[in-house]
C-alpha positions in Angstrom: 0.0 0.0 0.0 1.3 3.5 -0.8 0.7 6.5 1.4 -0.5 9.7 -0.1 -0.9 13.2 1.4 -4.3 14.7 1.0 -4.8 18.4 1.7 -7.9 19.4 3.7 -9.5 22.9 3.2 -8.7 24.0 6.8 -5.0 23.7 6.1 -4.4 20.5 7.9 -2.9 17.5 6.2 -4.3 14.0 6.5 -2.5 10.8 5.6 -4.7 8.5 3.6 -3.6 4.9 2.7 -4.8 3.8 -0.7 -3.8 0.8 -2.8 -1.2 1.6 -5.5 -3.0 2.6 -8.6 -6.6 2.5 -7.2 -9.0 4.9 -8.8 -12.6 5.8 -8.1 -14.3 8.4 -10.4 -17.9 9.6 -10.3 -18.9 9.7 -13.9 -22.5 10.8 -13.5 -25.5 10.9 -11.1 -29.0 11.1 -12.5 -32.7 10.6 -11.6 -34.1 7.3 -12.9 -37.6 7.5 -11.4 -39.4 10.0 -9.2 -43.1 9.3 -8.4 -45.6 10.7 -5.9 -49.1 9.5 -5.2 -51.7 10.9 -2.8 -54.5 8.4 -3.2 -56.8 9.9 -0.4 -56.6 13.5 -1.4 -58.3 15.9 -0.9 -59.9 14.2 2.1 -56.5 13.6 3.7 -56.1 17.5 3.9 -59.3 17.9 5.9 -58.1 15.7 8.7 -55.6 16.4 11.4 -52.2 15.2 10.0 -50.4 12.8 12.4 -48.8 10.3 10.1 -47.0 7.1 10.7 -44.1 7.1 8.2 -42.4 4.0 6.7 -39.1 4.3 4.9 -37.9 1.5 2.6 -34.4 1.6 1.3 -33.0 -0.4 -1.6 -29.7 -0.4 -3.6 -28.5 -2.3 -6.5 -25.2 -2.6 -8.4 -24.8 -3.3 -12.0 -21.5 -4.1 -13.8 -21.4 -1.9 -16.9 -18.0 -3.5 -18.0 -14.7 -1.6 -18.7 -14.4 -0.9 -14.8 -17.7 1.1 -14.7 -20.6 0.3 -12.5 -24.1 1.6 -12.0 -25.3 2.0 -8.4 -29.0 2.6 -7.9 -30.4 4.0 -4.7 -34.2 3.7 -4.2 -36.2 5.2 -1.3 -39.9 4.8 -0.8 -41.7 6.8 1.8 -45.2 5.7 2.8 -47.2 8.0 5.1 -50.4 6.8 6.6 -52.8 8.9 8.6 -54.7 6.3 10.6 -55.7 3.6 8.2 -55.6 5.9 5.1 -52.5 6.3 3.0 -51.7 10.0 2.8 -48.9 9.6 0.3 -46.4 7.4 -1.4 -43.2 9.0 -2.6 -40.7 6.9 -4.5 -37.2 8.2 -5.6 -34.7 6.2 -7.5 -31.3 7.8 -8.4 -28.5 6.2 -10.2 -24.9 6.9 -10.5 -22.1 5.6 -12.8 -18.8 5.1 -11.0 -15.4 4.1 -12.5 -13.4 1.9 -10.2 -10.0 0.4 -10.9 -7.3 -1.2 -8.9 -9.4 -2.6 -6.0 -9.8 -6.2 -4.9 -13.3 -7.6 -5.4 -14.3 -7.4 -1.8 -13.1 -3.9 -1.3 -14.8 -2.8 -4.6 -18.0 -4.5 -3.6 -18.0 -2.6 -0.3 -17.1 0.7 -2.0 -20.1 0.3 -4.4 -22.5 -0.5 -1.6 -21.3 2.1 0.8 -19.3 5.1 -0.5 -21.0 5.2 -3.9 -24.5 5.2 -2.1 -23.3 8.0 0.1 -22.5 10.1 -2.9 -26.1 9.5 -4.3 -27.9 10.1 -1.0 -27.9 13.9 -1.1 -29.7 13.9 -4.5 -32.3 11.4 -3.2 -32.8 13.4 0.1 -33.4 16.6 -1.9 -35.8 15.0 -4.3 -37.8 13.2 -1.6 -38.2 16.5 0.4 -39.1 18.5 -2.7 -41.8 16.0 -4.1 -43.5 15.6 -0.8 -43.7 19.3 -0.3 -45.0 19.8 -3.8 -47.7 17.3 -2.9 -49.0 19.7 -0.2 -47.5 17.9 2.8 -45.0 19.0 5.3 -41.4 18.6 4.2 -39.9 15.2 5.0 -36.2 15.2 5.8 -34.5 11.8 5.1 -32.2 11.2 8.0 -28.5 10.2 7.5 -28.0 6.5 6.6 -25.1 4.5 7.7 -24.4 2.4 4.7 -21.3 0.8 6.3 -23.5 -0.6 9.1 -26.2 -1.8 6.5 -23.4 -3.5 4.5 -22.0 -5.2 7.6 -25.6 -6.4 8.5 -26.1 -7.8 5.0 -22.8 -9.6 5.1 -23.6 -11.2 8.5 -27.1 -12.3 7.2 -25.5 -13.9 4.1 -23.0 -15.7 6.2 -25.7 -17.0 8.6 -27.8 -18.2 5.6 -24.7 -20.0 4.1 -24.1 -21.7 7.5 -27.7 -22.6 7.7 -27.6 -24.1 4.2 -24.4 -26.0 5.0 -26.1 -27.6 8.1 -29.2 -28.5 6.1 -27.0 -30.2 3.4 -25.0 -32.1 6.0 
C-alpha cells in the first residue's frame, strides 16, 4: 500500500492509505424514477395530519464492464394517517462510477457504501421536494449508515450460508 498526502481545506494534512493505482471516479449521477401518489386527497387534507411514516431503502449494483458500475439507490416513503395512505413517494437515483485497482471485496464494499453515500444527497433533496409539492410537510430523510447496513447484510449472508451448510450435511 502506498501512502498519499491529501490536503484538507482547513490547512491540515491527512495521511490516507490507498492501494497503489486505485482509482474511483464519479462519472454521472441522475434521476431514474421519481413518483408521488396521494390516493386519499383531498380528504386527507381535511383531517388532522399525524402520520406514521415507513421508509424503505434499496440499492442495486450493475457491472457496466470496462471498470464502470451503475449504483441505484431507491427510497420509498409511505405516510399513513390512521388507516388511510396519505402519500407514497418513491425516488430512484443512479450513478455511474469508475473503479480500478481494487480487490473484489473492497470494490463491492465501495459500491454498496461510499457510492450510495454520494447519491444520497440527491435522493434526500428529491424526496423532500416531491413531498412538499404534494402539499404535505417537508420530510427530511435522515442520514443513513451504509457501512452498518453492508455489515448487517454480510452477516445475514454468512448466517444463511451456515444454515444451508447444516441443512445439506
